[in-house]
Structure formats: structure tokens, C-alpha cells
Backbone atoms as SQL, in Angstrom:
CREATE TABLE atoms (id INTEGER PRIMARY KEY, chain TEXT, resi INTEGER, resn TEXT, atom TEXT, x REAL, y REAL, z REAL);
INSERT INTO atoms VALUES
  (1, 'A', 1, 'MET', 'N', 85.875, 9.650, 55.314),
  (2, 'A', 1, 'MET', 'CA', 85.716, 10.438, 56.516),
  (3, 'A', 1, 'MET', 'C', 86.380, 11.789, 56.364),
  (4, 'A', 2, 'LYS', 'N', 85.685, 12.827, 56.759),
  (5, 'A', 2, 'LYS', 'CA', 86.220, 14.169, 56.647),
  (6, 'A', 2, 'LYS', 'C', 87.033, 14.501, 57.890),
  (7, 'A', 3, 'SER', 'N', 88.249, 14.959, 57.670),
  (8, 'A', 3, 'SER', 'CA', 89.138, 15.292, 58.775),
  (9, 'A', 3, 'SER', 'C', 88.830, 16.700, 59.292),
  (10, 'A', 4, 'LEU', 'N', 88.999, 16.885, 60.576),
  (11, 'A', 4, 'LEU', 'CA', 88.759, 18.188, 61.187),
  (12, 'A', 4, 'LEU', 'C', 90.039, 19.006, 61.174),
  (13, 'A', 5, 'LYS', 'N', 89.910, 20.292, 60.911),
  (14, 'A', 5, 'LYS', 'CA', 91.072, 21.181, 60.906),
  (15, 'A', 5, 'LYS', 'C', 91.193, 21.868, 62.257),
  (16, 'A', 6, 'SER', 'N', 92.432, 22.026, 62.710),
  (17, 'A', 6, 'SER', 'CA', 92.674, 22.653, 64.006),
  (18, 'A', 6, 'SER', 'C', 92.167, 24.089, 64.035),
  (19, 'A', 7, 'SER', 'N', 92.317, 24.802, 62.926),
  (20, 'A', 7, 'SER', 'CA', 91.868, 26.190, 62.894),
  (21, 'A', 7, 'SER', 'C', 90.361, 26.290, 63.101),
  (22, 'A', 8, 'ALA', 'N', 89.613, 25.358, 62.533),
  (23, 'A', 8, 'ALA', 'CA', 88.158, 25.357, 62.717),
  (24, 'A', 8, 'ALA', 'C', 87.799, 24.957, 64.147),
  (25, 'A', 9, 'LEU', 'N', 88.583, 24.069, 64.728),
  (26, 'A', 9, 'LEU', 'CA', 88.318, 23.637, 66.101),
  (27, 'A', 9, 'LEU', 'C', 88.584, 24.762, 67.097),
  (28, 'A', 10, 'ARG', 'N', 89.571, 25.586, 66.828),
  (29, 'A', 10, 'ARG', 'CA', 89.909, 26.683, 67.754),
  (30, 'A', 10, 'ARG', 'C', 88.792, 27.720, 67.848),
  (31, 'A', 11, 'GLU', 'N', 87.936, 27.768, 66.834),
  (32, 'A', 11, 'GLU', 'CA', 86.829, 28.725, 66.837),
  (33, 'A', 11, 'GLU', 'C', 85.651, 28.242, 67.683),
  (34, 'A', 12, 'LYS', 'N', 85.632, 26.977, 68.027),
  (35, 'A', 12, 'LYS', 'CA', 84.529, 26.405, 68.798),
  (36, 'A', 12, 'LYS', 'C', 84.739, 26.631, 70.297),
  (37, 'A', 13, 'SER', 'N', 83.632, 26.602, 71.032),
  (38, 'A', 13, 'SER', 'CA', 83.706, 26.755, 72.481),
  (39, 'A', 13, 'SER', 'C', 84.134, 25.433, 73.116),
  (40, 'A', 14, 'ALA', 'N', 84.522, 25.496, 74.390),
  (41, 'A', 14, 'ALA', 'CA', 84.953, 24.298, 75.107),
  (42, 'A', 14, 'ALA', 'C', 83.807, 23.286, 75.210),
  (43, 'A', 15, 'ASP', 'N', 82.581, 23.769, 75.377),
  (44, 'A', 15, 'ASP', 'CA', 81.428, 22.861, 75.455),
  (45, 'A', 15, 'ASP', 'C', 81.218, 22.113, 74.141),
  (46, 'A', 16, 'GLU', 'N', 81.357, 22.831, 73.025),
  (47, 'A', 16, 'GLU', 'CA', 81.216, 22.199, 71.719),
  (48, 'A', 16, 'GLU', 'C', 82.315, 21.157, 71.502),
  (49, 'A', 17, 'LEU', 'N', 83.527, 21.479, 71.955),
  (50, 'A', 17, 'LEU', 'CA', 84.639, 20.544, 71.811),
  (51, 'A', 17, 'LEU', 'C', 84.430, 19.304, 72.673),
  (52, 'A', 18, 'ASN', 'N', 83.907, 19.491, 73.873),
  (53, 'A', 18, 'ASN', 'CA', 83.621, 18.340, 74.741),
  (54, 'A', 18, 'ASN', 'C', 82.566, 17.432, 74.108),
  (55, 'A', 19, 'THR', 'N', 81.579, 18.040, 73.453),
  (56, 'A', 19, 'THR', 'CA', 80.562, 17.265, 72.745),
  (57, 'A', 19, 'THR', 'C', 81.198, 16.478, 71.602),
  (58, 'A', 20, 'LEU', 'N', 82.112, 17.130, 70.867),
  (59, 'A', 20, 'LEU', 'CA', 82.810, 16.447, 69.777),
  (60, 'A', 20, 'LEU', 'C', 83.651, 15.283, 70.285),
  (61, 'A', 21, 'VAL', 'N', 84.293, 15.466, 71.437),
  (62, 'A', 21, 'VAL', 'CA', 85.099, 14.389, 72.020),
  (63, 'A', 21, 'VAL', 'C', 84.204, 13.192, 72.321),
  (64, 'A', 22, 'ALA', 'N', 83.048, 13.438, 72.902),
  (65, 'A', 22, 'ALA', 'CA', 82.125, 12.345, 73.219),
  (66, 'A', 22, 'ALA', 'C', 81.660, 11.639, 71.946),
  (67, 'A', 23, 'GLU', 'N', 81.360, 12.411, 70.901),
  (68, 'A', 23, 'GLU', 'CA', 80.917, 11.826, 69.636),
  (69, 'A', 23, 'GLU', 'C', 82.019, 10.984, 69.006),
  (70, 'A', 24, 'LYS', 'N', 83.253, 11.499, 69.023),
  (71, 'A', 24, 'LYS', 'CA', 84.374, 10.769, 68.418),
  (72, 'A', 24, 'LYS', 'C', 84.703, 9.510, 69.219),
  (73, 'A', 25, 'ASN', 'N', 84.582, 9.580, 70.546),
  (74, 'A', 25, 'ASN', 'CA', 84.811, 8.384, 71.363),
  (75, 'A', 25, 'ASN', 'C', 83.786, 7.302, 71.025),
  (76, 'A', 26, 'GLU', 'N', 82.551, 7.702, 70.858),
  (77, 'A', 26, 'GLU', 'CA', 81.503, 6.756, 70.503),
  (78, 'A', 26, 'GLU', 'C', 81.747, 6.181, 69.103),
  (79, 'A', 27, 'ALA', 'N', 82.136, 7.047, 68.171),
  (80, 'A', 27, 'ALA', 'CA', 82.422, 6.586, 66.814),
  (81, 'A', 27, 'ALA', 'C', 83.595, 5.618, 66.801),
  (82, 'A', 28, 'LEU', 'N', 84.631, 5.919, 67.597),
  (83, 'A', 28, 'LEU', 'CA', 85.796, 5.038, 67.671),
  (84, 'A', 28, 'LEU', 'C', 85.407, 3.673, 68.238),
  (85, 'A', 29, 'PHE', 'N', 84.580, 3.675, 69.265),
  (86, 'A', 29, 'PHE', 'CA', 84.103, 2.418, 69.844),
  (87, 'A', 29, 'PHE', 'C', 83.361, 1.582, 68.799),
  (88, 'A', 30, 'ASN', 'N', 82.470, 2.245, 68.064),
  (89, 'A', 30, 'ASN', 'CA', 81.699, 1.535, 67.041),
  (90, 'A', 30, 'ASN', 'C', 82.594, 0.997, 65.928),
  (91, 'A', 31, 'LEU', 'N', 83.598, 1.777, 65.538),
  (92, 'A', 31, 'LEU', 'CA', 84.532, 1.313, 64.511),
  (93, 'A', 31, 'LEU', 'C', 85.316, 0.092, 64.990),
  (94, 'A', 32, 'LYS', 'N', 85.779, 0.142, 66.237),
  (95, 'A', 32, 'LYS', 'CA', 86.528, -0.995, 66.781),
  (96, 'A', 32, 'LYS', 'C', 85.641, -2.239, 66.873),
  (97, 'A', 33, 'LEU', 'N', 84.395, -2.037, 67.237),
  (98, 'A', 33, 'LEU', 'CA', 83.451, -3.149, 67.324),
  (99, 'A', 33, 'LEU', 'C', 83.218, -3.769, 65.950),
  (100, 'A', 34, 'ARG', 'N', 83.006, -2.919, 64.942),
  (101, 'A', 34, 'ARG', 'CA', 82.807, -3.414, 63.581),
  (102, 'A', 34, 'ARG', 'C', 84.064, -4.087, 63.046),
  (103, 'A', 35, 'HIS', 'N', 85.235, -3.571, 63.420),
  (104, 'A', 35, 'HIS', 'CA', 86.490, -4.180, 62.989),
  (105, 'A', 35, 'HIS', 'C', 86.639, -5.580, 63.587),
  (106, 'A', 36, 'ALA', 'N', 86.297, -5.714, 64.850),
  (107, 'A', 36, 'ALA', 'CA', 86.386, -7.013, 65.515),
  (108, 'A', 36, 'ALA', 'C', 85.410, -8.016, 64.908),
  (109, 'A', 37, 'ALA', 'N', 84.277, -7.523, 64.440),
  (110, 'A', 37, 'ALA', 'CA', 83.274, -8.405, 63.841),
  (111, 'A', 37, 'ALA', 'C', 83.589, -8.692, 62.375),
  (112, 'A', 38, 'GLY', 'N', 84.580, -8.005, 61.834),
  (113, 'A', 38, 'GLY', 'CA', 84.950, -8.219, 60.441),
  (114, 'A', 38, 'GLY', 'C', 84.081, -7.485, 59.455),
  (115, 'A', 39, 'ALA', 'N', 83.325, -6.509, 59.912),
  (116, 'A', 39, 'ALA', 'CA', 82.396, -5.796, 59.042),
  (117, 'A', 39, 'ALA', 'C', 82.879, -4.391, 58.669),
  (118, 'A', 40, 'LEU', 'N', 84.108, -4.056, 59.030),
  (119, 'A', 40, 'LEU', 'CA', 84.615, -2.717, 58.757),
  (120, 'A', 40, 'LEU', 'C', 85.205, -2.675, 57.352),
  (121, 'A', 41, 'GLU', 'N', 84.734, -1.747, 56.536),
  (122, 'A', 41, 'GLU', 'CA', 85.205, -1.647, 55.157),
  (123, 'A', 41, 'GLU', 'C', 86.600, -1.046, 55.073),
  (124, 'A', 42, 'SER', 'N', 86.875, -0.042, 55.890),
  (125, 'A', 42, 'SER', 'CA', 88.155, 0.650, 55.804),
  (126, 'A', 42, 'SER', 'C', 88.769, 0.798, 57.193),
  (127, 'A', 43, 'PRO', 'N', 89.756, -0.023, 57.516),
  (128, 'A', 43, 'PRO', 'CA', 90.412, 0.096, 58.815),
  (129, 'A', 43, 'PRO', 'C', 91.105, 1.448, 59.012),
  (130, 'A', 44, 'ALA', 'N', 91.357, 2.155, 57.941),
  (131, 'A', 44, 'ALA', 'CA', 91.977, 3.479, 58.040),
  (132, 'A', 44, 'ALA', 'C', 91.059, 4.474, 58.754),
  (133, 'A', 45, 'ASP', 'N', 89.771, 4.182, 58.778),
  (134, 'A', 45, 'ASP', 'CA', 88.822, 5.051, 59.479),
  (135, 'A', 45, 'ASP', 'C', 89.118, 5.092, 60.981),
  (136, 'A', 46, 'ILE', 'N', 89.615, 3.986, 61.525),
  (137, 'A', 46, 'ILE', 'CA', 89.960, 3.947, 62.947),
  (138, 'A', 46, 'ILE', 'C', 91.089, 4.943, 63.220),
  (139, 'A', 47, 'ALA', 'N', 92.115, 4.909, 62.399),
  (140, 'A', 47, 'ALA', 'CA', 93.253, 5.815, 62.578),
  (141, 'A', 47, 'ALA', 'C', 92.836, 7.269, 62.394),
  (142, 'A', 48, 'ALA', 'N', 91.988, 7.537, 61.403),
  (143, 'A', 48, 'ALA', 'CA', 91.530, 8.903, 61.163),
  (144, 'A', 48, 'ALA', 'C', 90.722, 9.427, 62.347),
  (145, 'A', 49, 'THR', 'N', 89.888, 8.575, 62.915),
  (146, 'A', 49, 'THR', 'CA', 89.081, 8.976, 64.076),
  (147, 'A', 49, 'THR', 'C', 89.977, 9.238, 65.279),
  (148, 'A', 50, 'ARG', 'N', 90.995, 8.394, 65.464),
  (149, 'A', 50, 'ARG', 'CA', 91.925, 8.593, 66.578),
  (150, 'A', 50, 'ARG', 'C', 92.683, 9.914, 66.420),
  (151, 'A', 51, 'ARG', 'N', 93.078, 10.233, 65.194),
  (152, 'A', 51, 'ARG', 'CA', 93.780, 11.498, 64.956),
  (153, 'A', 51, 'ARG', 'C', 92.873, 12.692, 65.219),
  (154, 'A', 52, 'ASP', 'N', 91.616, 12.603, 64.751),
  (155, 'A', 52, 'ASP', 'CA', 90.654, 13.677, 65.007),
  (156, 'A', 52, 'ASP', 'C', 90.449, 13.873, 66.505),
  (157, 'A', 53, 'LEU', 'N', 90.331, 12.769, 67.224),
  (158, 'A', 53, 'LEU', 'CA', 90.137, 12.827, 68.674),
  (159, 'A', 53, 'LEU', 'C', 91.332, 13.498, 69.343),
  (160, 'A', 54, 'ALA', 'N', 92.530, 13.140, 68.933),
  (161, 'A', 54, 'ALA', 'CA', 93.739, 13.748, 69.497),
  (162, 'A', 54, 'ALA', 'C', 93.803, 15.230, 69.165),
  (163, 'A', 55, 'ARG', 'N', 93.397, 15.595, 67.964),
  (164, 'A', 55, 'ARG', 'CA', 93.406, 17.003, 67.553),
  (165, 'A', 55, 'ARG', 'C', 92.440, 17.813, 68.414),
  (166, 'A', 56, 'ILE', 'N', 91.250, 17.279, 68.644),
  (167, 'A', 56, 'ILE', 'CA', 90.251, 17.970, 69.468),
  (168, 'A', 56, 'ILE', 'C', 90.761, 18.116, 70.897),
  (169, 'A', 57, 'GLN', 'N', 91.323, 17.043, 71.447),
  (170, 'A', 57, 'GLN', 'CA', 91.826, 17.100, 72.817),
  (171, 'A', 57, 'GLN', 'C', 92.988, 18.074, 72.946),
  (172, 'A', 58, 'GLY', 'N', 93.799, 18.191, 71.908),
  (173, 'A', 58, 'GLY', 'CA', 94.895, 19.160, 71.927),
  (174, 'A', 58, 'GLY', 'C', 94.384, 20.590, 71.981),
  (175, 'A', 59, 'VAL', 'N', 93.364, 20.877, 71.202),
  (176, 'A', 59, 'VAL', 'CA', 92.771, 22.221, 71.210),
  (177, 'A', 59, 'VAL', 'C', 92.112, 22.490, 72.561),
  (178, 'A', 60, 'LEU', 'N', 91.473, 21.478, 73.147),
  (179, 'A', 60, 'LEU', 'CA', 90.866, 21.640, 74.467),
  (180, 'A', 60, 'LEU', 'C', 91.943, 21.972, 75.510),
  (181, 'A', 61, 'THR', 'N', 93.070, 21.312, 75.437),
  (182, 'A', 61, 'THR', 'CA', 94.174, 21.574, 76.364),
  (183, 'A', 61, 'THR', 'C', 94.673, 23.008, 76.198),
  (184, 'A', 62, 'GLU', 'N', 94.767, 23.467, 74.953),
  (185, 'A', 62, 'GLU', 'CA', 95.177, 24.860, 74.696),
  (186, 'A', 62, 'GLU', 'C', 94.200, 25.833, 75.349),
  (187, 'A', 63, 'LYS', 'N', 92.912, 25.553, 75.205),
  (188, 'A', 63, 'LYS', 'CA', 91.907, 26.455, 75.774),
  (189, 'A', 63, 'LYS', 'C', 91.947, 26.481, 77.292),
  (190, 'A', 64, 'ARG', 'N', 92.224, 25.321, 77.903),
  (191, 'A', 64, 'ARG', 'CA', 92.281, 25.271, 79.367),
  (192, 'A', 64, 'ARG', 'C', 93.482, 26.027, 79.903),
  (193, 'A', 65, 'SER', 'N', 94.596, 25.992, 79.202),
  (194, 'A', 65, 'SER', 'CA', 95.806, 26.639, 79.704),
  (195, 'A', 65, 'SER', 'C', 95.838, 28.125, 79.377),
  (196, 'A', 66, 'ALA', 'N', 94.980, 28.571, 78.462),
  (197, 'A', 66, 'ALA', 'CA', 94.969, 29.993, 78.074),
  (198, 'A', 66, 'ALA', 'C', 94.124, 30.825, 79.011);
């Protein structure tokens, strides 16, 4: 899984970031579902997705307060 960089996220608009949040939430749900079913190859993907989601939400918070 490719990690997102904060600098690249800061260049995106709030709408694009909201779309990314929705995509990452869906991906996280699917990863958790596959993990529960025992079909997940790399449990580290869950942690990476959670970190990406937190990074995106942090940039969104910065944009709202600016």
C-alpha cells in the first residue's frame, strides 16, 4: 500500500480530501471484514489505512481552521 504524504494532501481541495476520507473509510471497512474472515494477507494494511485516514483528517482540520 502506498502511503500518502501530508505535503501532497495540502495541495488538494477540501472536496477532494472529503472524497479521500470516504474512500479510506470504505477501504478500512473492507480490510476489517477480510481480517475477520481470515482472508487478509497483511494485517499491517489496516494500520497503514488508519494512519492515512488520520493524516487526511488532520489536513482537513488545518484547512477548516485557516
